[in-house]
C-alpha positions as CSV (number, residue, x, y, z in Angstrom):
1,M,-28.7,-55.2,3.9
2,T,-25.3,-53.7,4.6
3,R,-24.4,-50.4,3.4
4,T,-20.8,-49.7,2.4
5,R,-19.5,-46.2,2.5
6,R,-17.7,-45.2,-0.6
7,R,-14.8,-42.8,-0.3
8,L,-14.8,-39.6,-2.3
9,P,-11.7,-38.6,-4.1
10,R,-9.6,-36.3,-2.0
11,S,-10.1,-33.2,-4.2
12,R,-13.8,-33.7,-4.2
13,A,-13.9,-34.0,-0.4
14,L,-12.0,-30.7,0.0
15,A,-14.2,-28.8,-2.4
16,P,-17.0,-28.0,0.1
17,S,-14.3,-27.1,2.7
18,A,-12.7,-24.6,0.3
19,A,-16.1,-23.1,-0.6
20,L,-17.0,-22.7,3.0
21,F,-13.6,-21.0,3.7
22,V,-14.2,-18.5,0.9
23,L,-17.7,-17.8,2.1
24,A,-16.4,-17.4,5.7
25,A,-13.7,-15.0,4.6
26,A,-16.2,-13.0,2.6
27,G,-18.5,-12.9,5.6
28,C,-15.7,-11.4,7.7
29,S,-15.3,-8.4,5.5
30,P,-17.4,-5.4,6.5
31,G,-20.6,-5.2,4.5
32,G,-21.2,-2.1,2.6
33,S,-17.6,-1.0,2.8
34,Q,-16.3,1.6,0.4
35,P,-14.0,0.7,-2.4
36,S,-10.3,1.0,-1.7
37,V,-8.4,3.7,-3.6
38,A,-4.6,4.3,-3.7
39,V,-3.9,7.5,-1.8
40,P,-1.4,9.8,-3.7
41,T,1.8,11.2,-2.1
42,P,2.0,14.8,-3.3
43,S,4.5,17.4,-2.4
44,S,3.7,19.5,0.7
45,D,2.5,22.4,-1.4
46,A,0.2,20.2,-3.5
47,A,-1.1,18.5,-0.3
48,G,-2.1,21.9,1.0
49,Y,-4.1,22.6,-2.1
50,C,-5.7,19.2,-1.9
51,E,-6.7,19.6,1.7
52,A,-8.4,22.9,0.8
53,L,-10.1,21.2,-2.1
54,H,-11.3,18.4,0.1
55,E,-13.2,21.0,2.2
56,E,-14.9,22.5,-0.9
57,L,-16.1,19.3,-2.5
58,P,-19.8,18.9,-3.0
59,A,-22.0,16.5,-1.0
60,T,-23.6,15.2,-4.3
61,V,-22.3,14.8,-7.8
62,A,-24.6,13.7,-10.7
63,G,-27.2,12.9,-8.1
64,L,-24.9,10.6,-6.2
65,E,-24.2,11.0,-2.5
66,R,-20.7,11.4,-1.3
67,S,-19.3,8.1,0.0
68,D,-15.5,8.5,0.4
69,P,-13.3,5.5,-0.4
70,S,-11.0,3.8,2.1
71,P,-8.5,4.5,3.5
72,E,-9.9,7.8,4.7
73,S,-7.8,10.7,3.4
74,D,-8.1,14.4,2.5
75,L,-6.5,13.4,-0.8
76,T,-9.4,11.2,-2.0
77,A,-13.2,11.5,-2.2
78,G,-16.0,9.5,-3.8
79,W,-19.6,9.5,-4.8
80,G,-22.0,6.7,-5.4
81,D,-19.9,3.9,-3.8
82,G,-17.1,4.2,-6.4
83,A,-19.0,5.4,-9.4
84,I,-17.1,8.7,-9.2
85,V,-13.7,8.9,-7.5
86,L,-11.5,12.0,-7.0
87,R,-7.8,11.8,-6.1
88,C,-5.8,15.0,-5.5
89,G,-2.0,15.3,-5.7
90,V,-1.5,12.5,-8.3
91,P,1.6,12.5,-10.5
92,R,1.6,14.3,-13.8
93,P,0.2,11.8,-16.4
94,A,2.7,10.8,-19.1
95,R,-0.1,11.3,-21.6
96,M,0.1,15.0,-21.1
97,D,3.3,14.9,-23.3
98,D,1.3,13.4,-26.2
99,S,0.3,16.0,-28.7
100,Q,-2.6,13.7,-29.8
101,S,-4.1,13.5,-26.3
102,K,-7.7,14.7,-25.9
103,A,-8.8,17.3,-23.4
104,V,-12.1,18.7,-22.3
105,D,-13.1,22.0,-20.7
106,A,-15.6,21.8,-17.9
107,D,-16.7,25.3,-16.8
108,G,-13.3,26.8,-17.1
109,V,-11.2,23.9,-15.8
110,N,-9.2,21.9,-18.4
111,W,-9.0,18.1,-18.1
112,L,-6.9,15.5,-19.9
113,L,-9.1,12.7,-21.1
114,E,-7.9,9.1,-20.9
115,Q,-10.2,6.3,-22.0
116,R,-9.7,3.1,-19.9
117,E,-10.4,-0.4,-21.2
118,D,-13.3,-2.1,-19.4
119,A,-13.8,1.0,-17.3
120,G,-15.1,4.6,-17.5
121,P,-12.9,7.6,-18.4
122,R,-10.2,9.1,-16.3
123,F,-9.7,12.9,-16.3
124,T,-6.8,14.8,-14.8
125,T,-6.6,18.6,-14.5
126,T,-4.1,20.5,-16.6
127,Y,-2.3,23.8,-15.9
128,R,-2.8,23.5,-12.1
129,K,-0.2,23.5,-9.2
130,A,-1.7,20.1,-8.1
131,Y,-3.0,17.4,-10.4
132,V,-6.6,16.4,-9.6
133,E,-7.8,13.1,-11.1
134,V,-11.4,12.1,-11.5
135,T,-12.4,8.6,-12.6
136,L,-15.9,7.9,-13.7
137,G,-17.6,4.5,-13.8
138,P,-18.5,2.8,-17.2
139,E,-22.0,4.4,-17.0
140,Y,-20.3,7.7,-17.7
141,A,-18.3,6.5,-20.7
142,H,-19.6,9.3,-22.9
143,D,-20.7,11.8,-20.3
144,V,-18.4,14.5,-18.9
145,T,-21.2,16.4,-17.1
146,P,-20.0,15.2,-13.6
147,L,-16.8,17.2,-14.1
148,S,-18.8,20.5,-13.8
149,A,-19.4,19.8,-10.1
150,F,-15.6,20.0,-9.6
151,A,-15.0,23.2,-11.6
152,V,-15.7,25.8,-8.8
153,P,-13.9,23.8,-6.0
154,V,-10.9,23.2,-8.2
155,S,-10.8,26.9,-9.4
156,R,-11.0,28.2,-5.8
157,T,-8.5,25.9,-4.2
158,V,-5.9,24.7,-6.7
159,P,-4.1,27.7,-8.4
160,G,-3.3,27.6,-12.1
161,S,0.3,27.0,-13.0
162,L,0.6,29.4,-16.0
């Protein structure tokens, strides 16, 4: 009995190769790497406040260990592999001009609240000489308690602007 080899259509023959390429590329990235976060570019004055803040940030927030995002910077920090991310020296959010914007007070520090679609909330300090942004994962959609961990460090290092 003779066997004939049937040719697969070209696209089907390439499918396993493409899948292997994707798997190989994924395997080349470092495992357990931290999430990537855009590093702000503040003025030199704001950067100075941010560097001081970076030194005062807590080791844990909401029971999550500090795990700073990449690239490494004194302007960014994180806890729980991206569940909570802080960026210091961000631009003033346009929403601060909206009289209908919502704000919260966490232990004496005022924060602008921005709800994000398919993500947790974003908070940005108000009335400070440098804007500090904290994004929370979806698990904190209705929980502002992590902000209290930042009240003392922000109050100590980022002066009020009023």
